[in-house]
MIDO-548283 format. One record per atom (N, C-alpha, C): x, y, z; atom name. Coordinates in nm, 3 decimals, always signed. Last residue first. Layout:
BEGIN
+---------+---------+---------+-------+
:      px :      py :      pz : atomo :
+---------+---------+---------+-------+
:       X :       Y :       Z :    CA :
...
+---------+---------+---------+-------+
END
This chain:
BEGIN
+---------+---------+---------+-------+
:      px :      py :      pz : atomo :
+---------+---------+---------+-------+
:  -3.799 :  -4.904 :  -6.464 :     N :
:  -3.995 :  -4.947 :  -6.488 :    CA :
:  -3.997 :  -5.010 :  -6.463 :     C :
:  -3.483 :  -4.782 :  -6.436 :     N :
:  -3.538 :  -4.924 :  -6.376 :    CA :
:  -3.671 :  -4.836 :  -6.391 :     C :
:  -3.312 :  -4.870 :  -6.751 :     N :
:  -3.381 :  -4.802 :  -6.711 :    CA :
:  -3.482 :  -4.883 :  -6.620 :     C :
:  -2.999 :  -5.137 :  -6.757 :     N :
:  -3.165 :  -5.001 :  -6.828 :    CA :
:  -3.219 :  -4.897 :  -6.700 :     C :
:  -2.771 :  -5.212 :  -6.663 :     N :
:  -2.777 :  -5.065 :  -6.688 :    CA :
:  -2.891 :  -5.038 :  -6.818 :     C :
:  -2.825 :  -5.479 :  -6.460 :     N :
:  -2.762 :  -5.435 :  -6.584 :    CA :
:  -2.775 :  -5.327 :  -6.690 :     C :
:  -2.809 :  -5.323 :  -6.203 :     N :
:  -2.725 :  -5.404 :  -6.223 :    CA :
:  -2.629 :  -5.410 :  -6.396 :     C :
:  -3.066 :  -5.211 :  -6.246 :     N :
:  -2.938 :  -5.103 :  -6.192 :    CA :
:  -2.791 :  -5.169 :  -6.265 :     C :
:  -3.207 :  -5.404 :  -6.304 :     N :
:  -3.201 :  -5.356 :  -6.476 :    CA :
:  -3.096 :  -5.252 :  -6.367 :     C :
:  -3.140 :  -5.560 :  -6.023 :     N :
:  -3.123 :  -5.592 :  -6.232 :    CA :
:  -3.113 :  -5.512 :  -6.325 :     C :
:  -3.249 :  -5.353 :  -5.876 :     N :
:  -3.136 :  -5.420 :  -5.891 :    CA :
:  -3.084 :  -5.519 :  -5.934 :     C :
:  -3.542 :  -5.355 :  -5.972 :     N :
:  -3.490 :  -5.260 :  -5.960 :    CA :
:  -3.281 :  -5.328 :  -5.992 :     C :
:  -3.604 :  -5.656 :  -5.950 :     N :
:  -3.607 :  -5.612 :  -6.103 :    CA :
:  -3.460 :  -5.426 :  -6.051 :     C :
:  -3.588 :  -5.671 :  -5.719 :     N :
:  -3.514 :  -5.772 :  -5.751 :    CA :
:  -3.507 :  -5.653 :  -5.822 :     C :
:  -3.790 :  -5.499 :  -5.584 :     N :
:  -3.648 :  -5.476 :  -5.516 :    CA :
:  -3.540 :  -5.565 :  -5.568 :     C :
:  -3.973 :  -5.641 :  -5.654 :     N :
:  -3.969 :  -5.477 :  -5.675 :    CA :
:  -3.838 :  -5.432 :  -5.713 :     C :
:  -4.036 :  -5.832 :  -5.480 :     N :
:  -3.982 :  -5.820 :  -5.604 :    CA :
:  -3.988 :  -5.754 :  -5.712 :     C :
:  -4.073 :  -5.692 :  -5.233 :     N :
:  -3.869 :  -5.746 :  -5.256 :    CA :
:  -3.902 :  -5.789 :  -5.445 :     C :
:  -4.316 :  -5.636 :  -5.226 :     N :
:  -4.270 :  -5.536 :  -5.236 :    CA :
:  -4.100 :  -5.614 :  -5.306 :     C :
:  -4.406 :  -5.912 :  -5.337 :     N :
:  -4.419 :  -5.771 :  -5.396 :    CA :
:  -4.321 :  -5.705 :  -5.409 :     C :
:  -4.420 :  -5.957 :  -5.084 :     N :
:  -4.368 :  -6.049 :  -5.180 :    CA :
:  -4.379 :  -6.006 :  -5.321 :     C :
:  -4.553 :  -5.755 :  -4.867 :     N :
:  -4.401 :  -5.787 :  -4.865 :    CA :
:  -4.329 :  -5.866 :  -4.990 :     C :
:  -4.783 :  -5.789 :  -4.970 :     N :
:  -4.716 :  -5.652 :  -4.992 :    CA :
:  -4.614 :  -5.677 :  -4.992 :     C :
:  -4.852 :  -6.064 :  -4.941 :     N :
:  -4.893 :  -6.022 :  -5.033 :    CA :
:  -4.767 :  -5.916 :  -5.048 :     C :
:  -4.807 :  -6.274 :  -4.733 :     N :
:  -4.814 :  -6.134 :  -4.719 :    CA :
:  -4.726 :  -6.093 :  -4.805 :     C :
:  -5.176 :  -6.499 :  -4.788 :     N :
:  -4.904 :  -6.467 :  -4.731 :    CA :
:  -4.907 :  -6.362 :  -4.758 :     C :
:  -5.415 :  -6.608 :  -4.679 :     N :
:  -5.314 :  -6.568 :  -4.752 :    CA :
:  -5.182 :  -6.466 :  -4.720 :     C :
:  -5.689 :  -6.679 :  -4.628 :     N :
:  -5.555 :  -6.685 :  -4.554 :    CA :
:  -5.494 :  -6.677 :  -4.626 :     C :
:  -6.036 :  -6.597 :  -4.495 :     N :
:  -5.950 :  -6.505 :  -4.597 :    CA :
:  -5.801 :  -6.576 :  -4.536 :     C :
:  -6.322 :  -6.789 :  -4.600 :     N :
:  -6.233 :  -6.786 :  -4.425 :    CA :
:  -6.100 :  -6.732 :  -4.592 :     C :
:  -6.589 :  -6.845 :  -4.761 :     N :
:  -6.589 :  -6.728 :  -4.653 :    CA :
:  -6.389 :  -6.725 :  -4.537 :     C :
:  -6.487 :  -7.178 :  -4.757 :     N :
:  -6.458 :  -7.101 :  -4.841 :    CA :
:  -6.470 :  -6.904 :  -4.819 :     C :
:  -6.518 :  -7.218 :  -4.452 :     N :
:  -6.451 :  -7.201 :  -4.506 :    CA :
:  -6.394 :  -7.140 :  -4.622 :     C :
:  -6.794 :  -7.168 :  -4.454 :     N :
:  -6.795 :  -7.092 :  -4.389 :    CA :
:  -6.570 :  -7.096 :  -4.481 :     C :
:  -6.897 :  -7.408 :  -4.649 :     N :
:  -6.885 :  -7.250 :  -4.728 :    CA :
:  -6.816 :  -7.165 :  -4.567 :     C :
:  -6.815 :  -7.636 :  -4.475 :     N :
:  -6.781 :  -7.565 :  -4.614 :    CA :
:  -6.782 :  -7.386 :  -4.649 :     C :
:  -7.001 :  -7.547 :  -4.267 :     N :
:  -6.825 :  -7.597 :  -4.284 :    CA :
:  -6.728 :  -7.536 :  -4.370 :     C :
:  -7.227 :  -7.633 :  -4.411 :     N :
:  -7.200 :  -7.453 :  -4.389 :    CA :
:  -7.059 :  -7.478 :  -4.318 :     C :
:  -7.259 :  -7.948 :  -4.497 :     N :
:  -7.249 :  -7.766 :  -4.662 :    CA :
:  -7.175 :  -7.667 :  -4.536 :     C :
:  -7.172 :  -8.032 :  -4.221 :     N :
:  -7.119 :  -8.009 :  -4.340 :    CA :
:  -7.101 :  -7.963 :  -4.474 :     C :
:  -7.449 :  -8.016 :  -4.155 :     N :
:  -7.308 :  -7.977 :  -4.060 :    CA :
:  -7.139 :  -7.930 :  -4.180 :     C :
:  -7.577 :  -8.124 :  -4.375 :     N :
:  -7.597 :  -7.984 :  -4.338 :    CA :
:  -7.507 :  -7.950 :  -4.271 :     C :
:  -7.497 :  -8.398 :  -4.325 :     N :
:  -7.460 :  -8.349 :  -4.462 :    CA :
:  -7.460 :  -8.134 :  -4.431 :     C :
:  -7.561 :  -8.479 :  -4.090 :     N :
:  -7.397 :  -8.486 :  -4.116 :    CA :
:  -7.391 :  -8.375 :  -4.222 :     C :
:  -7.828 :  -8.438 :  -4.121 :     N :
:  -7.758 :  -8.369 :  -4.011 :    CA :
:  -7.634 :  -8.379 :  -4.071 :     C :
:  -7.838 :  -8.680 :  -4.260 :     N :
:  -7.955 :  -8.561 :  -4.291 :    CA :
:  -7.827 :  -8.462 :  -4.261 :     C :
:  -7.765 :  -8.875 :  -4.097 :     N :
:  -7.718 :  -8.844 :  -4.253 :    CA :
:  -7.725 :  -8.700 :  -4.354 :     C :
:  -7.927 :  -8.916 :  -3.935 :     N :
:  -7.821 :  -8.909 :  -3.849 :    CA :
:  -7.706 :  -8.784 :  -4.023 :     C :
:  -8.199 :  -8.921 :  -4.092 :     N :
:  -8.177 :  -8.827 :  -3.995 :    CA :
:  -8.080 :  -8.794 :  -3.951 :     C :
:  -8.095 :  -9.149 :  -4.236 :     N :
:  -8.183 :  -9.098 :  -4.293 :    CA :
:  -8.110 :  -8.968 :  -4.261 :     C :
:  -8.075 :  -9.354 :  -3.970 :     N :
:  -7.885 :  -9.336 :  -4.082 :    CA :
:  -7.992 :  -9.234 :  -4.205 :     C :
:  -8.339 :  -9.353 :  -3.865 :     N :
:  -8.249 :  -9.339 :  -3.750 :    CA :
:  -8.102 :  -9.203 :  -3.845 :     C :
:  -8.458 :  -9.502 :  -4.054 :     N :
:  -8.516 :  -9.321 :  -4.037 :    CA :
:  -8.363 :  -9.239 :  -3.951 :     C :
:  -8.325 :  -9.760 :  -4.022 :     N :
:  -8.324 :  -9.658 :  -4.117 :    CA :
:  -8.321 :  -9.549 :  -4.118 :     C :
:  -8.409 :  -9.829 :  -3.759 :     N :
:  -8.264 :  -9.825 :  -3.841 :    CA :
:  -8.210 :  -9.758 :  -3.956 :     C :
:  -8.673 :  -9.839 :  -3.782 :     N :
:  -8.672 :  -9.732 :  -3.678 :    CA :
:  -8.471 :  -9.716 :  -3.747 :     C :
:  -8.704 : -10.027 :  -4.064 :     N :
:  -8.696 :  -9.937 :  -4.051 :    CA :
:  -8.691 :  -9.789 :  -3.961 :     C :
:  -8.599 : -10.301 :  -3.890 :     N :
:  -8.479 : -10.170 :  -3.938 :    CA :
:  -8.597 : -10.124 :  -3.983 :     C :
:  -8.772 : -10.313 :  -3.698 :     N :
:  -8.673 : -10.267 :  -3.574 :    CA :
:  -8.567 : -10.187 :  -3.750 :     C :
:  -9.053 : -10.154 :  -3.738 :     N :
:  -8.977 : -10.229 :  -3.743 :    CA :
:  -8.896 : -10.212 :  -3.703 :     C :
:  -9.354 :  -9.942 :  -3.570 :     N :
:  -9.216 :  -9.961 :  -3.681 :    CA :
:  -9.128 : -10.057 :  -3.689 :     C :
:  -9.428 :  -9.908 :  -3.299 :     N :
:  -9.525 :  -9.880 :  -3.478 :    CA :
:  -9.466 :  -9.915 :  -3.538 :     C :
:  -9.356 :  -9.919 :  -3.045 :     N :
:  -9.465 :  -9.996 :  -3.083 :    CA :
:  -9.491 :  -9.977 :  -3.231 :     C :
:  -9.130 :  -9.776 :  -3.168 :     N :
:  -9.068 :  -9.944 :  -3.131 :    CA :
:  -9.227 :  -9.993 :  -3.140 :     C :
:  -9.149 :  -9.490 :  -3.136 :     N :
:  -9.155 :  -9.556 :  -3.287 :    CA :
:  -9.172 :  -9.753 :  -3.274 :     C :
:  -9.023 :  -9.395 :  -2.904 :     N :
:  -9.133 :  -9.412 :  -2.999 :    CA :
:  -9.193 :  -9.456 :  -3.129 :     C :
:  -8.712 :  -9.468 :  -2.996 :     N :
:  -8.808 :  -9.518 :  -2.854 :    CA :
:  -8.930 :  -9.567 :  -2.863 :     C :
:  -8.669 :  -9.348 :  -3.153 :     N :
:  -8.677 :  -9.445 :  -3.256 :    CA :
:  -8.767 :  -9.531 :  -3.116 :     C :
:  -8.721 :  -8.992 :  -3.057 :     N :
:  -8.789 :  -9.077 :  -3.191 :    CA :
:  -8.798 :  -9.238 :  -3.243 :     C :
:  -8.512 :  -9.088 :  -2.861 :     N :
:  -8.644 :  -9.071 :  -2.768 :    CA :
:  -8.703 :  -9.096 :  -2.947 :     C :
:  -8.284 :  -9.105 :  -3.098 :     N :
:  -8.346 :  -9.192 :  -3.006 :    CA :
:  -8.396 :  -9.164 :  -2.912 :     C :
:  -8.324 :  -8.872 :  -3.192 :     N :
:  -8.357 :  -8.969 :  -3.228 :    CA :
:  -8.349 :  -9.095 :  -3.131 :     C :
:  -8.317 :  -8.647 :  -2.928 :     N :
:  -8.373 :  -8.702 :  -2.997 :    CA :
:  -8.357 :  -8.808 :  -3.041 :     C :
:  -7.999 :  -8.749 :  -2.817 :     N :
:  -8.064 :  -8.742 :  -2.760 :    CA :
:  -8.273 :  -8.731 :  -2.832 :     C :
:  -7.836 :  -8.642 :  -3.072 :     N :
:  -7.892 :  -8.787 :  -3.049 :    CA :
:  -7.986 :  -8.808 :  -2.981 :     C :
:  -7.974 :  -8.409 :  -3.005 :     N :
:  -7.962 :  -8.385 :  -3.164 :    CA :
:  -8.006 :  -8.580 :  -3.078 :     C :
:  -7.763 :  -8.293 :  -2.799 :     N :
:  -7.914 :  -8.283 :  -2.773 :    CA :
:  -8.015 :  -8.356 :  -2.929 :     C :
:  -7.537 :  -8.336 :  -2.966 :     N :
:  -7.590 :  -8.453 :  -2.843 :    CA :
:  -7.715 :  -8.426 :  -2.829 :     C :
:  -7.486 :  -8.147 :  -3.180 :     N :
:  -7.501 :  -8.308 :  -3.163 :    CA :
:  -7.542 :  -8.395 :  -3.094 :     C :
:  -7.512 :  -7.922 :  -3.005 :     N :
:  -7.699 :  -7.956 :  -3.103 :    CA :
:  -7.669 :  -8.123 :  -3.146 :     C :
:  -7.324 :  -7.902 :  -2.849 :     N :
:  -7.416 :  -7.971 :  -2.774 :    CA :
:  -7.560 :  -7.933 :  -2.919 :     C :
:  -7.152 :  -7.918 :  -3.058 :     N :
:  -7.105 :  -8.008 :  -2.994 :    CA :
:  -7.246 :  -8.039 :  -2.926 :     C :
:  -7.242 :  -7.647 :  -3.244 :     N :
:  -7.198 :  -7.723 :  -3.310 :    CA :
:  -7.221 :  -7.923 :  -3.184 :     C :
:  -7.114 :  -7.502 :  -3.021 :     N :
:  -7.253 :  -7.509 :  -2.996 :    CA :
:  -7.298 :  -7.639 :  -3.014 :     C :
:  -6.841 :  -7.561 :  -3.003 :     N :
:  -6.951 :  -7.532 :  -2.916 :    CA :
:  -7.088 :  -7.576 :  -2.919 :     C :
:  -6.824 :  -7.470 :  -3.217 :     N :
:  -6.775 :  -7.596 :  -3.194 :    CA :
:  -6.823 :  -7.577 :  -3.119 :     C :
:  -6.868 :  -7.172 :  -3.257 :     N :
:  -6.988 :  -7.273 :  -3.310 :    CA :
:  -6.912 :  -7.416 :  -3.259 :     C :
:  -6.677 :  -7.096 :  -3.094 :     N :
:  -6.802 :  -7.010 :  -3.033 :    CA :
:  -6.871 :  -7.124 :  -3.123 :     C :
:  -6.494 :  -7.123 :  -3.248 :     N :
:  -6.438 :  -7.200 :  -3.088 :    CA :
:  -6.603 :  -7.187 :  -3.078 :     C :
:  -6.501 :  -6.978 :  -3.447 :     N :
:  -6.519 :  -7.095 :  -3.455 :    CA :
:  -6.490 :  -7.175 :  -3.358 :     C :
:  -6.500 :  -6.723 :  -3.312 :     N :
:  -6.632 :  -6.785 :  -3.420 :    CA :
:  -6.600 :  -6.889 :  -3.376 :     C :
:  -6.187 :  -6.762 :  -3.255 :     N :
:  -6.337 :  -6.706 :  -3.155 :    CA :
:  -6.446 :  -6.745 :  -3.186 :     C :
:  -6.123 :  -6.777 :  -3.521 :     N :
:  -6.078 :  -6.859 :  -3.450 :    CA :
:  -6.158 :  -6.845 :  -3.349 :     C :
:  -6.218 :  -6.487 :  -3.633 :     N :
:  -6.256 :  -6.572 :  -3.688 :    CA :
:  -6.182 :  -6.730 :  -3.631 :     C :
:  -6.038 :  -6.349 :  -3.439 :     N :
:  -6.153 :  -6.332 :  -3.451 :    CA :
:  -6.273 :  -6.439 :  -3.476 :     C :
:  -5.755 :  -6.336 :  -3.593 :     N :
:  -5.824 :  -6.356 :  -3.393 :    CA :
:  -5.964 :  -6.371 :  -3.460 :     C :
:  -5.681 :  -6.276 :  -3.810 :     N :
:  -5.766 :  -6.398 :  -3.762 :    CA :
:  -5.824 :  -6.466 :  -3.633 :     C :
:  -5.665 :  -6.006 :  -3.829 :     N :
:  -5.772 :  -6.022 :  -3.825 :    CA :
:  -5.861 :  -6.230 :  -3.826 :     C :
:  -5.444 :  -6.094 :  -3.654 :     N :
:  -5.509 :  -6.009 :  -3.608 :    CA :
:  -5.660 :  -5.991 :  -3.696 :     C :
:  -5.288 :  -6.223 :  -3.870 :     N :
:  -5.309 :  -6.289 :  -3.723 :    CA :
:  -5.391 :  -6.193 :  -3.719 :     C :
:  -5.255 :  -5.942 :  -4.065 :     N :
:  -5.345 :  -6.113 :  -4.061 :    CA :
:  -5.389 :  -6.146 :  -3.998 :     C :
:  -5.086 :  -5.857 :  -3.884 :     N :
:  -5.213 :  -5.757 :  -3.999 :    CA :
:  -5.285 :  -5.893 :  -3.950 :     C :
:  -4.888 :  -5.918 :  -3.859 :     N :
:  -4.985 :  -5.927 :  -3.771 :    CA :
:  -5.111 :  -5.914 :  -3.767 :     C :
:  -4.755 :  -6.028 :  -4.169 :     N :
:  -4.807 :  -6.102 :  -4.084 :    CA :
:  -4.886 :  -6.094 :  -3.976 :     C :
:  -4.692 :  -5.693 :  -4.136 :     N :
:  -4.828 :  -5.742 :  -4.288 :    CA :
:  -4.848 :  -5.851 :  -4.192 :     C :
:  -4.526 :  -5.629 :  -3.974 :     N :
:  -4.666 :  -5.596 :  -3.967 :    CA :
:  -4.703 :  -5.674 :  -4.047 :     C :
:  -4.305 :  -5.848 :  -4.054 :     N :
:  -4.396 :  -5.831 :  -4.019 :    CA :
:  -4.500 :  -5.798 :  -3.961 :     C :
:  -4.312 :  -5.781 :  -4.352 :     N :
:  -4.330 :  -5.924 :  -4.310 :    CA :
:  -4.382 :  -5.919 :  -4.148 :     C :
:  -4.155 :  -5.444 :  -4.252 :     N :
:  -4.289 :  -5.491 :  -4.334 :    CA :
:  -4.338 :  -5.620 :  -4.352 :     C :
:  -3.936 :  -5.489 :  -4.182 :     N :
:  -4.034 :  -5.459 :  -4.061 :    CA :
:  -4.124 :  -5.521 :  -4.174 :     C :
:  -3.750 :  -5.565 :  -4.324 :     N :
:  -3.743 :  -5.675 :  -4.267 :    CA :
:  -3.917 :  -5.635 :  -4.208 :     C :
:  -3.712 :  -5.324 :  -4.512 :     N :
:  -3.780 :  -5.466 :  -4.566 :    CA :
:  -3.784 :  -5.559 :  -4.498 :     C :
:  -3.635 :  -5.163 :  -4.343 :     N :
:  -3.804 :  -5.157 :  -4.357 :    CA :
:  -3.816 :  -5.269 :  -4.397 :     C :
:  -3.344 :  -5.269 :  -4.279 :     N :
:  -3.448 :  -5.229 :  -4.131 :    CA :
:  -3.664 :  -5.291 :  -4.198 :     C :
:  -3.260 :  -5.227 :  -4.472 :     N :
:  -3.270 :  -5.349 :  -4.446 :    CA :
:  -3.452 :  -5.407 :  -4.424 :     C :
:  -3.317 :  -4.900 :  -4.499 :     N :
:  -3.382 :  -4.961 :  -4.609 :    CA :
:  -3.435 :  -5.179 :  -4.596 :     C :
:  -3.154 :  -4.907 :  -4.337 :     N :
:  -3.255 :  -4.825 :  -4.290 :    CA :
:  -3.249 :  -4.953 :  -4.407 :     C :
:  -2.864 :  -4.994 :  -4.460 :     N :
:  -2.936 :  -5.039 :  -4.316 :    CA :
:  -3.086 :  -4.973 :  -4.287 :     C :
:  -2.833 :  -4.806 :  -4.670 :     N :
:  -2.826 :  -4.975 :  -4.706 :    CA :
:  -2.953 :  -5.069 :  -4.555 :     C :
:  -2.800 :  -4.554 :  -4.471 :     N :
:  -2.945 :  -4.582 :  -4.587 :    CA :
:  -2.882 :  -4.770 :  -4.580 :     C :
:  -2.540 :  -4.693 :  -4.352 :     N :
:  -2.638 :  -4.553 :  -4.335 :    CA :
:  -2.761 :  -4.618 :  -4.409 :     C :
:  -2.375 :  -4.726 :  -4.647 :     N :
:  -2.372 :  -4.757 :  -4.553 :    CA :
:  -2.550 :  -4.787 :  -4.480 :     C :
:  -2.366 :  -4.448 :  -4.713 :     N :
:  -2.369 :  -4.563 :  -4.845 :    CA :
:  -2.464 :  -4.665 :  -4.732 :     C :
:  -2.261 :  -4.260 :  -4.508 :     N :
:  -2.411 :  -4.239 :  -4.622 :    CA :
:  -2.445 :  -4.398 :  -4.675 :     C :
:  -2.042 :  -4.368 :  -4.543 :     N :
:  -2.061 :  -4.364 :  -4.420 :    CA :
:  -2.270 :  -4.323 :  -4.400 :     C :
:  -1.964 :  -4.321 :  -4.747 :     N :
:  -1.974 :  -4.475 :  -4.809 :    CA :
:  -2.037 :  -4.473 :  -4.687 :     C :
:  -1.937 :  -4.077 :  -4.794 :     N :
:  -2.030 :  -4.077 :  -4.840 :    CA :
:  -2.057 :  -4.227 :  -4.857 :     C :
:  -1.718 :  -4.005 :  -4.591 :     N :
:  -1.913 :  -3.986 :  -4.553 :    CA :
:  -1.920 :  -4.078 :  -4.693 :     C :
:  -1.510 :  -4.187 :  -4.724 :     N :
:  -1.564 :  -4.197 :  -4.559 :    CA :
:  -1.701 :  -4.228 :  -4.571 :     C :
:  -1.510 :  -3.949 :  -4.961 :     N :
:  -1.541 :  -4.078 :  -4.988 :    CA :
:  -1.578 :  -4.170 :  -4.806 :     C :
:  -1.630 :  -3.604 :  -4.877 :     N :
:  -1.525 :  -3.757 :  -4.878 :    CA :
:  -1.547 :  -3.833 :  -4.851 :     C :
:  -1.778 :  -3.416 :  -5.003 :     N :
:  -1.797 :  -3.541 :  -4.908 :    CA :
:  -1.689 :  -3.571 :  -4.919 :     C :
:  -1.697 :  -3.031 :  -5.060 :     N :
:  -1.743 :  -3.190 :  -5.072 :    CA :
:  -1.710 :  -3.321 :  -5.023 :     C :
:  -1.823 :  -2.759 :  -4.957 :     N :
:  -1.703 :  -2.828 :  -4.968 :    CA :
:  -1.717 :  -2.987 :  -5.006 :     C :
:  -1.891 :  -2.442 :  -5.009 :     N :
:  -1.950 :  -2.599 :  -5.009 :    CA :
:  -1.831 :  -2.696 :  -5.023 :     C :
:  -1.732 :  -2.130 :  -4.861 :     N :
:  -1.828 :  -2.220 :  -4.936 :    CA :
:  -1.832 :  -2.342 :  -4.995 :     C :
+---------+---------+---------+-------+
END
């Protein structure tokens, strides 16, 4: 005949189940944050490459503008050369800012949403059980 488990056995099972549940609840955010970091590592690498190319382009562009200003030295006045250089630099900076803004909009920055939803679900379940309602 099957024996009924004693209180000590039942409380031990409950304790073990609670420990397992807490362990799993703590593992979910760790796993989700690791996934987010792994996804953003590639973005950081490409950002570094883009930064290096951006600095090289800025240096080359500065040399080009200086050469163009020197070439216009004979034909244009001082103010016209300064305004031309300013317009070229402002256009370049505007294009760089637009490109950076578009890249920022594509960047995926999010928190551990699965963990938050899981915690909210647990809280709803606990409230419903404590208040005597059905968990749904």
